[in-house]
N, C-alpha and C positions, 0 to 999 in steps of 0.2 A: 580438541573437543569433540564429546560425544553429542552428534545429532539428533540422537535418540533421548537426551536427558530432559525431561519435563521440568519447566518453570512457569512462571508467569508470563503470559503474551499479553501485552496490551494493544488493543484495537482503538484507533484515534478516528475521529470524525470530525465534520462540522457541528457547532451547535446546532441543536436539534434535530440532528439524525441519529442518536443512537440509539432510539424504538427500534429504527428500520436495520440498523447494524445489529442488534441484537434477534431480529426475525431473521436475518440471514445466517447469522453464525448457528442459533439454534437447529434452522433446516438442515445445515449441514451436520448437525449430531452431536454438538458440541454444548456442555453446558455453561451457561454463563455464572461468572460471579459478579465482584463489585462495580459498579458504574458510576459515572458520572456525566456531566451533558456533554463533554466533547469525548468519550471513549468508555469501555468496558473492558473486564478483564476475563479470561480463561487460564486453565492450566493444559500446556502443549509442548512439543517438541519442535525442532526444525521442520519436520517433516509435514506437522500440521501447520506451522507457519506458512509452507510452500502452498498449500491445499487453500488457506485463507487468501492468499494473495492472488490465486488463481481464479476464485470464485466471487469474492466480495465486491459487489456494485456501489454500495453506498459509504463505504468507509475511506479513510486518508492511508494510513499506513499501519503496518502490522511490526510490532516493537517485541522482540524478545528479551527478557529481564536478564542480564548477566550477574548483576550484584545489586545490593540494597546496604546504605551505611549511614552512621551519623557521620557528620561533617561538620567542623567549626572554623575551616580554615583553606584558602586556596591549597595550603602545603598537605593537609589532611586528603584533599581530593585528588591531588596528585599520587600521593603514596598509596591510596586506596584503589584508583584506576591501576596505576602501574602494577600493581598485585596481581591482575587478570592474567594468564597465560596467553598473551596476544600472538606470540608466535605460533601458536597451534590454530590460531584464527585468521590472521592475516599475512598473506605473503608480503615481503617487502619490495615486490614489483607490482604492488596493487597502489591504487590511489585511494586516500582517506578524506572523508568531511566529518566533522564534528559539527553537531547541532545541541545548542543548549538552552534550556529554560530555566530562568534564575531569578528566585524571589526571596533573597536572605540579605540579611545584613553583614553577613561575613564577608562578602564582596563587593566591592562599588560599580565595577565594570566587568559586565556578563562577557564581553569578549577576551579578556583575562580569564575568565574560568575557561572558556572554550581551549584557549592557547595552553594551560594546564593539563586538559583531559590530553589533547594532541599530543602534547610535549610525552606525557606519562605513558602513551600508547608507543609511540615512534621510538621512545627511548629503550623500552623494552624490548622491542622487535630487534632494534639495533644492537642491543647487548647479546641477543640471543643468536642473531644471524649475522651480523656484521654490516649490515644494511639496512635503510630505513625506508617505508613507503613515501611517495609523494603525497601532499596534503593540499586542501585548498576549498573553495567553497561550493564545487560541481557537485551535485548529490546523485550522480548517475552510477556510480559504484560503491566502494563499503562507505557506508554511514555509520557512524556511533552516536547516539543522543542520550542526553541524560538531564534530568529533572533535578533541581537543587532548591528544596523550599526549606526555610527557616533551618533547622540544624540536622535536616535528613536528606540523601541523596538517592536516586534511583537510576542505574546503568543499563543500556539498552543495545542491542543490536537492531538497527532499522533493517529488517529483513526486505522490506519494498524497495528503499532507494528513493526515488520519486514517488511523488504521490499518486495511488491508484487510480483518483479521478484523471491522471495523466493518460488518458486510455492511448493516445496517438492514432486516432482517426482523424482528429479535427484540423487537416491540412490548411483547410481554408476558415478561419474562426469568425470573420464579418466582424458586425457591431455586437458590442455588449455580450459576449457568448456566455451560456450559462455553464456553470460549472459540470461535468459530467456526473457527477455522485449525487448531486442536489438533483438533477434532471432525471436520475434512475428513482430516487425515492419520491418524488413528486408522480413518477408513474406508477410505483408500488402504492402509494396513498390512493389512487383511484380503484385499487382491485383489479388492475389490466392483467391479463392473461394471454392476450393474442387471440381470444377465441370471440372477440366481437370486433368491428371496426373502429378505429382511432383517426381521429381528424385532430390535426395541429395548426390550425391558422398562425398567422405571423410566425411561421417555423424558424427563420432566420437561419443559421448555420445548420439547422437538423438536429441540433442535440437530442432533445424532446422525442422526437421520432426514431432516430437511431437509437437510443435507449431503450424504446419501446420495442424496436424491432428484434434487439438482442435478447430482452426479456421473453417476447413470443417465440423467439426458436431456441431458447432454453441455452444460448449460448453464455458461457462465462467471459465476461470482460477481459478477464487475465490472458486469455488467448490472444488478443490484439497486440500484446506487448512481448518483446523478445529480450528484455534486460530488467532484472531486478537487482536489488542489493545481496540476497542470498547467493545470487550466482557467481559473486565475487570473494566469496570466504572458501577457506580452505577446504571446509567440510562439505562443500557442494556435492550432491549425489545427482549428477546428470541423466543417468537412466533412470532413477527413480522420478524426476521432474518430467522428463518425456513420457514416461508410463501415465502420469497423473494427467498430462495432457491429452493423451492418446484416449483416455479412460472420459476425459470432459465431452471431446471432440464426439465420441459414441454416443453418452448420453444425450448431447444436444441434437442426435438425430433420431431420439426415441424419448416417448413419453409414456410412464409407468409400464415401461417392458414392452410398449408396442410401438409401431411404425410412427412416427411424429406427425401429428396433425398439419395440415396446412393453415396458417395462421390467417386471419382475415384480414381484410386491407388497411394499410396505414397510408392516411392522405396528409401530404404536408405542403401548405400553401403559403405564400407570400407577394406581397405586391412589388417587393423589390426584385427584380431580375437577378441582381447578383446575388441576392442570398439564396435563391432556388440553384443558381450554379454552385455555390458555396455548398448547399446541403445534397446535392447530387455529388459531388466530388467527394465529401466526406462519407456519406451513405455507401459509394464505390470502396474508398479504403478501409470502411468496417465490414465489407463484406456482406454487407445487407440490402444493397441497392435494387435487389429483385423483390 
């Protein structure tokens, strides 16, 4: 598989956040295409997918389209999926999970459709290499995603793996935690840029305050994560990824080519001492406790 091959990239998000995702994508220099309430499309390659995973705050997943086709039966689904050269994408030593979204009369059980896609992938790899990858429900390695609606199917590599909103800093979630991507969108909706103080009463585990601190510090949230779906693909270019991370770190230390300004104070309060303790520890994990 050529990682520089451009195709449709679908960026998914929570309902209501697509306008914020579009703002972020366009700020990164991409031209957005079709969109709906839970996602938008751009044209890009695997390196673009890596950049998006690194920088996006309000998105869920970055999906790279492999194929789209008409589909009228589970057998057609199997044959079309098996036609993809999976042996060039996935090592037989890897772990695979399949996620399907089904809305068609051609199959009654969505789990059966998932099974057909999984079988097509591992059968192809086994025929080419003599062994097959393990598979299951964990989405922390290779994730293949497909949408089968009516008579049409779209097949994707989920380059994110776990949702981008799973930043990894919330070691103590406390009660009713706010999803990180939604917290980032709420902060963005205020126009906050770190130049004025921010007070977060009833801070809970600190998600709003931490997302604000990441925005104020121009720190891409993807720097907090060490595992993405694209890292488990055969085409993964680790030196290019490390360069992207290094450039993102440099940008977080400067602003418009100048030394980064010192953000105004962020104050997080709560009546519950356990919430304060959770917020302190989560901020420390996120690298924004200062």
